[in-house]
C-alpha positions in Angstrom: 55.6 -18.8 2.6 56.3 -15.2 1.7 56.9 -14.3 5.4 60.2 -16.0 5.0 61.3 -14.0 2.0 63.9 -11.2 2.2 62.6 -7.7 1.4 64.5 -7.7 -1.9 62.7 -10.9 -3.0 59.4 -9.8 -1.7 59.6 -6.5 -3.7 61.0 -8.3 -6.8 59.0 -8.4 -10.1 60.4 -11.5 -11.8 61.1 -11.9 -15.5 58.3 -13.6 -17.5 59.8 -16.0 -20.0 58.1 -16.7 -23.3 55.3 -19.2 -23.1 56.2 -22.9 -23.8 52.6 -24.3 -24.4 51.7 -27.9 -24.9 49.5 -27.5 -28.0 49.2 -30.1 -30.8 50.7 -29.1 -34.1 51.8 -25.8 -32.7 53.6 -23.2 -34.7 55.8 -21.6 -32.1 56.9 -18.1 -33.1 57.1 -16.5 -29.7 60.6 -17.2 -28.2 63.1 -16.5 -31.0 64.5 -20.1 -31.0 66.2 -21.3 -34.1 63.6 -23.0 -36.4 66.2 -25.5 -37.6 67.8 -28.3 -35.6 71.5 -28.5 -34.7 73.7 -30.1 -37.3 74.5 -33.8 -37.2 78.1 -33.0 -36.2 76.8 -31.2 -33.1 74.5 -34.0 -32.1 77.3 -36.5 -32.7 79.6 -34.6 -30.4 77.0 -34.6 -27.7 76.4 -38.3 -28.1 80.1 -38.9 -27.8 80.4 -36.9 -24.6 77.5 -39.0 -23.1 80.1 -41.4 -21.7 81.2 -42.7 -18.3 83.1 -39.4 -17.9 79.8 -37.8 -16.8 80.6 -39.1 -13.3 83.4 -36.4 -13.3 83.0 -32.7 -12.9 83.5 -30.7 -16.1 86.5 -28.4 -16.7 85.8 -25.4 -14.4 87.6 -23.1 -16.9 85.8 -24.4 -20.0 89.2 -24.3 -21.6 88.4 -26.2 -24.8 85.2 -24.2 -25.4 86.9 -20.9 -24.8 89.6 -21.9 -27.2 87.0 -22.8 -29.9 85.4 -19.4 -29.5 88.8 -17.6 -29.4 89.8 -19.4 -32.7 86.5 -18.4 -34.3 87.1 -14.7 -33.5 90.8 -14.6 -33.9 91.5 -13.5 -30.3 93.3 -14.9 -27.2 91.6 -17.4 -25.0 92.2 -15.1 -22.1 89.6 -12.7 -23.7 86.8 -15.3 -23.5 84.5 -16.2 -20.6 81.9 -19.0 -20.8 78.8 -19.6 -18.8 75.3 -21.3 -18.7 73.7 -19.1 -21.3 74.1 -15.4 -21.8 71.6 -14.8 -19.1 73.9 -16.2 -16.4 76.8 -14.1 -17.8 74.6 -11.0 -17.7 73.7 -11.9 -14.1 77.4 -12.1 -13.2 78.0 -8.7 -15.0 75.2 -7.0 -13.1 76.9 -8.1 -9.8 80.5 -7.6 -10.8 80.6 -4.8 -13.3 77.4 -2.7 -13.4 76.8 -1.7 -9.8 78.3 1.7 -9.3 77.5 5.1 -7.7 76.0 6.5 -10.9 72.9 4.9 -12.4 73.0 2.0 -14.8 71.6 3.3 -18.1 69.7 1.1 -20.5 67.0 1.7 -23.2 63.4 2.2 -22.1 62.3 -0.5 -24.5 64.7 -3.5 -24.2 65.3 -6.9 -22.8 63.1 -7.2 -19.8 65.6 -9.1 -17.7 67.6 -5.9 -17.2 65.2 -4.3 -14.7 64.9 -7.6 -12.9 68.6 -8.0 -12.5 68.8 -4.3 -11.4 66.1 -4.8 -8.8 67.6 -8.0 -7.5 71.1 -6.4 -7.1 69.6 -3.1 -5.8 71.2 -1.1 -8.7 69.9 2.4 -9.3 68.8 2.7 -13.0 68.0 5.4 -15.5 66.1 4.7 -18.8 67.3 6.1 -22.1 64.2 6.6 -24.2 64.3 5.3 -27.8 63.3 7.6 -30.6 59.8 7.4 -32.0 61.1 5.0 -34.7 62.7 2.9 -31.9 66.3 4.1 -32.8 68.8 3.9 -29.9 70.8 7.1 -29.9 73.9 6.4 -27.9 75.0 10.1 -28.0 72.3 10.7 -25.5 73.8 8.5 -22.8 74.2 10.9 -20.0 77.7 11.7 -18.6 76.6 10.8 -15.1 75.9 7.2 -16.0 77.6 4.7 -13.8 77.5 1.9 -16.5 75.7 1.2 -19.7 74.0 -2.0 -21.1 72.0 -2.4 -24.3 71.2 -5.2 -26.7 72.4 -5.0 -30.3 70.2 -5.7 -32.1 67.7 -4.5 -29.6 65.0 -6.7 -28.3 62.1 -6.7 -28.9 62.4 -4.1 -31.7 65.1 -5.8 -33.8 66.9 -2.5 -34.6 70.6 -2.2 -34.4 73.2 0.5 -33.8 76.3 1.0 -35.9 79.7 -0.3 -34.8 81.0 3.3 -35.1 78.4 4.5 -32.6 79.5 1.9 -30.1 83.1 2.8 -30.5 82.3 6.5 -30.0 80.5 5.7 -26.8 83.5 3.6 -25.5 85.7 6.6 -26.4 83.5 9.1 -24.7 83.1 7.1 -21.5 86.4 5.3 -21.0 85.8 4.9 -17.2 82.4 3.3 -17.5 81.7 -0.3 -18.2 79.7 -0.8 -21.4 78.0 -4.1 -22.0 76.7 -5.0 -25.5 74.3 -7.9 -25.4 74.6 -9.5 -28.9 72.1 -12.4 -28.6 70.8 -11.6 -32.1 73.9 -10.2 -33.8 74.4 -13.0 -36.3 71.2 -12.1 -38.2 72.3 -8.8 -39.7 74.2 -6.6 -37.2 77.9 -6.1 -36.8 79.5 -7.6 -33.7 81.6 -5.3 -31.4 84.2 -8.0 -30.8 86.7 -6.2 -33.0 86.5 -3.2 -30.6 87.5 -5.1 -27.5 91.2 -4.9 -28.2 91.0 -1.1 -28.1 88.5 -0.6 -25.2 89.2 -2.2 -21.8 85.7 -1.0 -20.7 83.8 -3.0 -23.3 82.1 -6.4 -22.7 80.4 -8.2 -25.5 78.0 -11.0 -24.6 76.7 -13.7 -27.0 74.7 -16.9 -26.8 74.4 -20.3 -28.6 70.6 -20.2 -28.1 69.6 -18.3 -31.3 71.8 -18.5 -34.4 73.6 -21.7 -33.3 70.3 -23.7 -32.5 71.3 -24.7 -28.9 68.8 -23.0 -26.7 68.3 -26.4 -24.9 71.9 -26.6 -23.8 72.2 -23.1 -22.2 75.6 -21.9 -23.3 76.8 -18.4 -23.6 80.0 -16.4 -23.6 81.5 -13.0 -23.1 84.4 -11.4 -24.8 86.4 -8.7 -23.1 89.9 -7.8 -21.9 91.2 -10.1 -19.1 90.9 -7.5 -16.4 87.2 -7.1 -17.1 86.6 -10.9 -17.3 88.4 -11.3 -13.9 85.4 -9.6 -12.3 83.1 -12.2 -13.9 85.4 -15.0 -12.7 85.3 -13.7 -9.1 81.5 -13.9 -9.1 81.4 -17.2 -10.9 83.8 -18.8 -8.5 81.8 -17.5 -5.5 78.6 -19.0 -6.9 79.2 -21.9 -9.3 82.8 -22.9 -10.2 81.7 -25.6 -12.7 79.3 -23.6 -14.9 79.2 -25.4 -18.3 78.6 -29.1 -18.2 80.3 -31.8 -20.4 77.5 -32.3 -22.9 76.9 -28.6 -23.3 80.6 -27.9 -23.9 80.9 -30.6 -26.5 77.9 -29.4 -28.4 78.9 -25.8 -28.3 82.4 -26.6 -29.5 81.1 -28.5 -32.4 78.6 -25.7 -33.2 81.4 -23.2 -33.2 83.4 -25.4 -35.6 80.5 -26.1 -38.0 80.9 -22.8 -39.9 79.2 -24.0 -43.0 76.1 -25.2 -41.2 75.9 -22.0 -39.2 76.1 -19.9 -42.3 73.5 -21.9 -44.2 70.9 -21.7 -41.5 71.6 -18.0 -40.8 71.1 -17.1 -44.4 67.9 -19.1 -44.6 66.5 -17.3 -41.6 67.4 -13.8 -43.0 65.9 -14.7 -46.4 62.6 -15.8 -44.7 62.7 -12.6 -42.6 62.8 -10.5 -45.8 59.8 -12.5 -47.2 57.8 -12.2 -43.9 58.5 -8.4 -43.8 57.3 -8.0 -47.4 54.2 -10.1 -46.8 53.3 -8.2 -43.6 53.7 -4.9 -45.3 51.4 -6.0 -48.1 48.8 -6.8 -45.4 49.0 -3.3 -44.0 51.4 -3.9 -41.1 54.0 -1.3 -40.1 57.1 -3.4 -39.7 60.2 -2.2 -37.9 63.4 -2.9 -39.9 64.9 -5.9 -38.2 68.5 -7.3 -38.0 67.3 -10.1 -35.7 65.6 -13.4 -36.2 62.2 -11.8 -35.5 60.1 -8.9 -36.8 58.3 -6.3 -34.7 55.1 -5.2 -36.3 51.8 -3.4 -35.7 48.6 -3.1 -37.7 47.1 0.4 -37.6 43.5 -0.9 -37.7 43.7 -4.0 -35.5 44.4 -4.5 -31.8 47.7 -6.4 -31.3 46.3 -8.4 -28.4 43.3 -9.5 -30.4 45.5 -10.5 -33.3 47.6 -12.6 -31.0 44.6 -14.3 -29.6 43.2 -15.0 -33.1 46.6 -16.5 -34.2 46.6 -18.6 -31.0 43.2 -20.0 -32.0 44.9 -21.2 -35.2 47.7 -22.8 -33.1 50.2 -20.0 -33.9 51.9 -18.4 -30.9 53.5 -14.9 -31.2 54.7 -12.6 -28.5 52.6 -9.6 -27.3 54.0 -7.2 -24.7 51.4 -5.3 -22.7 53.9 -2.5 -22.1 53.9 1.3 -22.7 54.8 2.3 -26.3 54.7 -1.2 -27.7 51.4 -2.7 -26.6 50.2 -2.5 -30.2 53.1 -4.4 -31.6 53.7 -8.2 -32.1 57.1 -9.8 -32.0 57.1 -12.6 -34.5 59.9 -15.1 -34.6 61.1 -16.2 -38.0 60.3 -19.9 -38.4 60.8 -22.4 -41.2 59.5 -21.5 -44.7 56.4 -23.6 -44.1 55.8 -21.9 -40.7 56.2 -18.5 -42.2 53.8 -19.3 -45.0 51.2 -20.6 -42.4 51.6 -17.4 -40.4 50.8 -15.2 -43.4 47.9 -17.3 -44.6 46.4 -17.2 -41.1 46.8 -13.4 -40.9 45.1 -13.1 -44.3 42.1 -15.0 -43.0 42.0 -13.1 -39.7 42.3 -9.7 -41.4 39.6 -10.7 -44.0 
């Protein structure tokens, strides 16, 4: 069938999502999902939305959802854009905001969807190498950049950059769009939402998939000044004018309003992350300081690929990237307390 493909599709290297295996009694620590279920208020909102109204199209503007997000952050609804997961919003941003004469700059170790979107949209790119300790130094973004995108915290390293460094970049490059992908921001980093009012070139993208336990609903949002969001709207309305369905919108609104449940689970995950970090260090791992819901670690005496296979044999799945500079690291999602304990016990047996 490839003879019918366009040249762009033929040359494309697609993104490889985290494995979703069907293994009995699996401990799944490879895709950074929330280990805890949505709250009962979220599930009740979804059940209530499963009514005869499903025969009707959803609100094309996601007005109620955008208002809930705006209320949470204390901004105007006109500063919020909603979509089917942050990946869809990022796809819109690549088409609407990141394709310029100068190269799109992003870290050399980062979310692997960025090169896919760039290739699909035929965007020229330039990699910004992370430091040896995986620090992202935004002062080294070149002046000839056409636009900039980076995750904060970064994936798969888990390291974050300070809010002041993001503000300085926006100040230095006022005519360049800067997209901050905050999929993991709720686990220890500081969101850049507060900067949006001062910088019309800044777009902040978040998701309900991680800290709000709704990966199965596919809801995301962007915050930026209205002029910037209008570019996303133009692409959305040329592609899919009804992006967020009724059930997803109801669940996302309830999740945004359930501040106590969100804070409880967020704190549990961060506490478990500290414990896992300490346990891995005691086992001889070098662990990158993380502000995400995962840790990034390597063992100086053991091959990462072999460790991943040995864990798999014990029905524990972690993520191993066979990529330059990080092929000896494992990215390990923070699970429940019981899952984290099982991980450490399994590693003790393997290393012994």
